[in-house]
C-alpha positions as CSV (number, residue, x, y, z in Angstrom):
1,M,86.7,118.5,98.0
2,T,84.8,116.3,95.5
3,A,85.8,113.0,94.1
4,R,87.7,112.8,90.8
5,S,86.5,110.6,87.9
6,R,87.8,107.1,87.7
7,S,87.7,107.3,83.9
8,E,89.8,110.5,83.8
9,E,92.4,110.4,81.1
10,H,96.1,111.0,81.6
11,R,95.8,111.0,85.4
12,A,99.4,111.3,86.7
13,S,101.3,111.9,89.9
14,T,101.4,115.5,91.0
15,P,104.5,117.4,92.2
16,L,103.2,117.2,95.7
17,E,102.8,113.5,95.6
18,L,106.4,113.2,94.3
19,F,107.6,115.4,97.1
20,F,105.7,113.2,99.6
21,D,107.4,110.1,98.2
22,L,110.8,111.7,98.4
23,C,110.4,112.3,102.1
24,F,109.7,108.6,102.6
25,V,113.2,107.8,101.3
26,V,114.5,109.0,104.6
27,A,112.3,106.6,106.6
28,V,113.1,103.6,104.3
29,A,116.9,104.4,104.5
30,Q,116.7,104.5,108.3
31,A,114.8,101.2,108.6
32,G,117.3,99.5,106.2
33,G,120.3,100.9,108.0
34,R,119.2,99.7,111.4
35,L,118.4,96.3,110.0
36,V,122.0,96.1,108.7
37,H,123.4,97.1,112.1
38,A,121.3,94.5,114.0
39,V,122.1,91.7,111.6
40,A,125.9,92.5,111.5
41,E,125.9,92.3,115.3
42,G,124.1,88.9,115.3
43,H,120.7,90.2,116.5
44,V,118.8,88.7,113.6
45,G,115.5,88.1,115.3
46,H,115.4,91.5,116.9
47,G,116.4,93.2,113.7
48,T,113.9,91.4,111.5
49,T,111.0,92.0,113.9
50,G,111.9,95.7,114.2
51,Y,112.3,96.1,110.5
52,L,108.9,94.6,109.7
53,M,107.1,96.7,112.3
54,V,108.7,100.0,111.2
55,F,108.3,99.1,107.5
56,F,104.6,98.4,108.1
57,A,104.1,101.9,109.5
58,I,106.0,103.4,106.5
59,W,104.1,101.4,103.9
60,W,100.7,101.8,105.4
61,A,100.9,105.5,105.9
62,W,102.2,106.0,102.3
63,M,99.6,103.6,100.9
64,N,96.6,105.3,102.6
65,F,97.7,108.7,101.4
66,S,98.2,107.5,97.8
67,W,94.7,105.9,97.5
68,F,93.1,109.0,99.1
69,A,94.9,111.3,96.7
70,S,93.9,109.1,93.7
71,A,90.2,109.8,94.6
72,Y,90.2,113.3,96.2
73,D,93.3,115.2,95.0
74,T,92.0,118.8,95.1
75,D,95.4,120.5,95.4
76,D,94.0,123.5,97.2
77,V,95.8,125.3,100.0
78,A,94.2,123.2,102.8
79,Y,95.0,120.0,101.0
80,R,98.6,121.1,100.5
81,V,99.1,122.2,104.1
82,T,97.6,119.0,105.4
83,T,99.9,116.9,103.2
84,L,102.9,118.9,104.4
85,V,101.8,118.1,108.0
86,Q,101.9,114.4,107.0
87,I,105.4,114.9,105.7
88,V,106.4,116.2,109.2
89,G,105.0,112.9,110.6
90,V,107.1,110.9,108.1
91,L,110.2,112.7,109.3
92,M,109.3,112.2,113.0
93,L,108.8,108.5,112.2
94,A,112.2,108.3,110.5
95,A,113.9,110.1,113.4
96,G,112.4,107.5,115.8
97,V,113.7,104.5,113.9
98,P,117.1,104.2,115.6
99,R,115.5,104.4,119.1
100,A,112.9,101.8,118.1
101,F,115.7,99.4,117.0
102,D,118.3,100.1,119.6
103,A,116.2,100.7,122.7
104,N,112.8,99.1,121.9
105,D,111.3,102.6,122.2
106,F,108.6,103.1,119.5
107,R,107.2,106.3,121.1
108,L,108.6,108.8,118.7
109,T,107.9,106.5,115.8
110,A,104.3,106.1,117.0
111,T,103.9,109.8,117.4
112,G,105.1,110.5,113.9
113,Y,102.8,107.8,112.6
114,A,99.9,109.3,114.5
115,V,100.6,112.8,113.0
116,M,100.4,111.3,109.5
117,R,97.3,109.3,110.1
118,L,95.3,112.0,112.0
119,A,96.2,114.5,109.3
120,L,94.6,112.0,106.9
121,V,91.5,111.9,109.1
122,T,91.0,115.7,108.5
123,Q,91.2,115.0,104.7
124,W,88.5,112.4,105.0
125,L,86.3,114.8,107.1
126,R,86.7,117.4,104.4
127,A,85.6,114.8,101.8
128,A,82.6,113.9,103.9
129,R,81.6,117.5,104.2
130,A,81.6,117.9,100.4
131,E,79.9,114.6,99.7
132,D,76.4,113.3,100.4
133,G,74.7,110.0,100.6
134,R,76.8,106.8,100.4
135,A,80.0,108.6,99.5
136,R,79.7,110.7,102.6
137,A,79.1,107.6,104.7
138,T,82.3,106.0,103.2
139,A,84.4,109.1,104.1
140,L,83.0,109.1,107.6
141,R,83.7,105.4,108.1
142,Y,87.3,106.0,107.0
143,A,87.7,108.9,109.5
144,A,86.2,106.9,112.3
145,G,88.2,103.8,111.6
146,V,91.6,105.5,111.2
147,T,90.9,107.5,114.4
148,A,90.1,104.4,116.4
149,C,93.2,102.7,115.3
150,Q,95.4,105.6,116.2
151,V,93.9,105.6,119.7
152,G,94.8,102.0,120.0
153,W,98.4,102.6,118.8
154,L,99.0,105.4,121.2
155,A,97.5,103.6,124.1
156,L,99.7,100.6,123.3
157,L,103.0,102.4,122.7
158,L,103.1,105.7,124.6
159,P,103.2,104.2,128.1
160,H,105.9,101.6,127.5
161,G,107.4,102.3,124.1
162,V,107.6,98.7,122.9
163,P,104.6,96.7,121.7
164,P,104.1,92.9,122.2
165,V,104.2,91.3,118.8
166,W,100.7,89.9,119.2
167,A,99.3,93.3,120.0
168,F,101.1,94.9,117.0
169,V,99.7,92.2,114.7
170,L,96.2,92.7,116.1
171,L,96.3,96.5,115.5
172,A,97.9,96.0,112.1
173,V,95.0,93.7,111.1
174,A,92.6,96.3,112.4
175,E,94.3,99.0,110.2
176,M,94.0,96.9,107.1
177,A,90.4,96.1,107.8
178,V,89.4,99.8,107.7
179,P,89.4,100.2,103.8
180,P,87.3,97.1,103.0
181,L,84.8,98.0,105.7
182,A,84.7,101.7,104.8
183,E,84.1,101.0,101.1
184,R,81.7,98.1,101.4
185,S,78.7,100.0,100.1
186,A,80.2,102.9,98.1
187,P,83.8,102.5,96.7
188,T,85.9,105.6,96.4
189,S,86.8,106.7,92.8
190,W,90.5,105.8,92.8
191,H,92.1,105.8,89.4
192,P,93.7,102.5,88.2
193,Q,96.4,104.1,86.0
194,H,97.3,106.6,88.8
195,I,97.5,103.9,91.4
196,A,99.7,101.7,89.2
197,E,102.0,104.7,88.6
198,R,102.1,105.5,92.3
199,Y,103.1,102.0,93.3
200,G,105.6,101.9,90.5
201,L,107.3,105.1,91.7
202,F,107.5,103.7,95.2
203,T,109.1,100.5,93.9
204,I,111.7,102.7,92.2
205,I,112.3,104.4,95.5
206,V,113.0,101.2,97.4
207,L,115.1,99.8,94.6
208,G,117.1,103.1,94.5
209,E,117.7,102.7,98.2
210,S,119.2,99.3,97.4
211,V,121.6,100.8,94.9
212,S,122.5,103.6,97.3
213,A,123.1,101.3,100.2
214,A,125.3,98.9,98.2
215,T,127.3,101.9,96.8
216,V,127.9,103.4,100.2
217,A,129.0,100.0,101.7
218,V,131.5,99.4,98.9
219,Q,132.8,102.9,99.1
220,S,133.4,102.6,102.8
221,A,135.2,99.3,102.4
222,V,137.4,100.7,99.6
223,D,138.2,103.7,101.8
224,E,139.5,101.3,104.4
225,H,141.7,99.7,101.8
226,Q,139.9,96.4,101.6
227,A,140.5,94.1,98.6
228,L,138.3,94.9,95.6
229,S,138.4,91.2,94.6
230,D,136.1,90.5,97.6
231,L,133.7,93.4,96.9
232,L,133.3,93.5,93.1
233,P,131.4,90.2,92.9
234,I,128.9,91.5,95.5
235,A,128.6,94.9,93.8
236,A,128.1,93.3,90.3
237,G,125.6,90.7,91.6
238,G,123.7,93.4,93.5
239,L,123.4,95.6,90.5
240,L,122.2,92.7,88.3
241,I,119.5,91.8,90.9
242,V,118.3,95.4,91.1
243,F,118.3,95.9,87.4
244,A,116.4,92.7,86.8
245,A,113.9,93.6,89.6
246,W,113.1,96.8,87.9
247,W,112.7,95.1,84.5
248,I,110.5,92.4,85.8
249,Y,108.2,94.7,87.8
250,F,107.6,97.1,84.9
251,A,107.2,94.3,82.3
252,V,103.4,94.4,82.3
253,P,100.7,97.2,82.4
254,I,99.1,96.2,85.6
255,H,96.4,99.0,85.6
256,D,94.3,96.9,83.2
257,H,94.0,94.3,86.0
258,L,92.8,96.8,88.6
259,S,89.1,96.8,87.7
260,S,87.5,96.3,91.1
261,N,88.1,96.9,94.8
262,S,88.6,93.2,95.5
263,E,91.4,92.9,92.9
264,A,92.9,96.3,93.8
265,F,92.9,95.7,97.6
266,L,94.6,92.3,97.2
267,W,97.1,93.8,94.8
268,G,97.8,96.8,97.0
269,Y,98.1,94.9,100.3
270,G,100.4,92.3,98.6
271,H,102.8,95.1,97.9
272,F,104.0,95.1,101.5
273,A,106.0,92.0,100.6
274,V,107.2,93.6,97.3
275,F,108.3,96.9,98.9
276,A,109.8,95.3,102.1
277,S,111.8,92.7,100.1
278,A,113.1,95.3,97.6
279,A,114.3,97.5,100.4
280,A,115.8,94.5,102.3
281,I,117.9,93.6,99.2
282,G,119.8,96.8,99.8
283,A,120.3,96.0,103.5
284,G,121.4,92.5,102.5
285,L,124.0,93.9,100.2
286,E,125.4,96.0,103.0
287,V,125.5,93.0,105.2
288,A,127.3,91.0,102.6
289,V,129.9,93.7,102.1
290,E,130.5,94.0,105.9
291,Q,130.9,90.3,106.2
292,A,133.3,90.2,103.3
293,V,135.6,92.8,104.9
294,G,135.3,91.2,108.4
295,Q,133.0,93.7,110.0
296,A,129.9,91.4,110.5
297,D,129.8,88.7,113.1
298,I,127.9,86.2,110.8
299,S,128.9,83.5,108.3
300,V,129.2,83.9,104.6
301,R,126.0,81.8,104.0
302,A,124.0,83.9,106.6
303,A,125.2,87.1,105.0
304,T,124.3,85.9,101.5
305,A,120.9,84.8,102.6
306,W,120.0,88.4,103.4
307,V,120.4,89.1,99.7
308,T,119.1,85.9,98.1
309,V,116.0,85.4,100.3
310,P,114.6,89.0,99.8
311,A,115.4,88.7,96.1
312,G,113.5,85.4,95.9
313,V,110.5,86.9,97.8
314,F,110.5,89.8,95.4
315,L,110.4,87.6,92.3
316,L,107.7,85.4,93.7
317,T,105.4,88.2,94.9
318,V,105.7,90.1,91.7
319,W,104.7,87.0,89.9
320,L,101.7,86.5,92.2
321,L,100.5,90.1,92.0
322,H,101.6,91.2,88.5
323,S,103.0,88.8,86.0
324,R,100.8,85.7,86.2
325,H,97.8,87.7,84.9
326,Y,99.6,88.2,81.6
327,K,101.5,85.0,81.1
328,R,100.5,82.5,78.5
329,G,101.6,78.8,78.7
330,L,103.3,76.8,81.4
331,A,106.8,78.0,80.5
332,Q,105.9,81.6,81.0
333,Q,104.1,80.9,84.2
334,L,107.0,78.9,85.7
335,T,109.7,81.4,84.8
336,L,109.5,83.7,87.9
337,P,108.7,81.0,90.5
338,G,111.6,78.9,89.1
339,A,113.9,81.9,89.2
340,A,112.9,82.6,92.9
341,L,113.8,79.1,93.8
342,A,117.1,79.3,91.9
343,V,118.0,82.6,93.5
344,A,117.3,81.1,97.0
345,T,119.5,78.1,96.1
346,C,122.4,80.5,95.3
347,T,122.6,81.0,99.1
348,F,124.8,77.9,99.2
349,A,127.3,79.1,96.5
350,G,129.9,80.4,98.9
351,S,131.6,83.8,98.5
352,Y,130.3,84.2,94.9
353,A,126.7,83.6,95.9
354,V,125.5,87.2,95.3
355,L,127.1,87.2,91.9
356,W,125.4,83.9,91.0
357,A,122.1,85.3,92.2
358,G,122.5,88.3,90.0
359,L,123.3,86.1,87.0
360,V,120.2,84.1,87.6
361,C,118.1,87.2,87.8
362,A,119.6,88.5,84.5
363,A,119.0,85.1,82.9
364,T,115.4,85.3,84.1
365,V,114.9,88.6,82.2
366,V,116.4,87.1,79.0
367,V,114.2,84.0,79.3
368,G,111.1,86.1,80.0
369,V,111.7,88.4,77.0
370,S,112.4,85.4,74.7
371,L,109.2,83.6,75.7
372,Q,107.1,86.8,75.4
373,E,108.4,87.3,71.8
374,R,107.5,83.7,70.9
375,N,104.0,83.8,72.5
376,P,102.9,87.4,73.2
377,A,99.8,88.0,75.4
């Protein structure tokens, strides 16, 4: 298992990587579904905390595999089998999500996470065996760091099942410290275009979950003979938000910006907010539908906020990570931050708030395209 060249042309996602991503759809759907259930019953704090914890595990396991595969994708039998073992871990994690939310029992989720991460350790050990010098030291530091973190997670979660928030944050920070420490002397040969494509594909996955969640929610309400007049504004606004989110995210070729580890790590880590907010939009649309048909024990404004706040976070973080590097002039730079504020303000627009938020997002795309045509980068 030797490193691939960072300058390799036409580096694209493999069928195995796409299959790996597809299995994460299950975990994302489980996290979003339990968030909807918690919020609809009025357990907002519990639901939010559980969602962020579970989504961190999903995002971090996916992210580590993607960066490793960008540098060391050999696609031999051992690599394929190990990746399939990681997929088993994904499915175990997804199966444990309901128990984590409903009973504060993270043991199955932690076990699935450990399966994914320890399988990755074997990949790093294979890389270390094939490398020498500083590259071998980097691979060994990765293997040691990931192993140490998994020991910490299992020691924290297996005895009691539920982690104190402070302990979870501490271990999450330790996890995120492993890549910068491991690569401090010899960076791995990840491929900028490949990484940008991988993140783009996962963005499509979480946005697709939003469309799916909203569709199922509306279908269920219609099956129960609820009035379409209450649901169509939510469905239309949700679609506009998701369509605009896709357009805005893919408006610039971000791989040109990923020229060093410092830039790439900041960009990659920042995507936790991008992915989590994109997935939360779908959960928010389900909450808004349930509130509209009288099945959620929250106010209209609170239900709407679960759509508008994640949408605003998505717009703002995409600007911070992506768009600001390619904007020219004050008007272009202020378009997305201004849109994020306007979308958040739509929370107070009553029963048509989601529709108004969708119209704001659509208008943001129109303004962005117009400004780009007038002053191209």
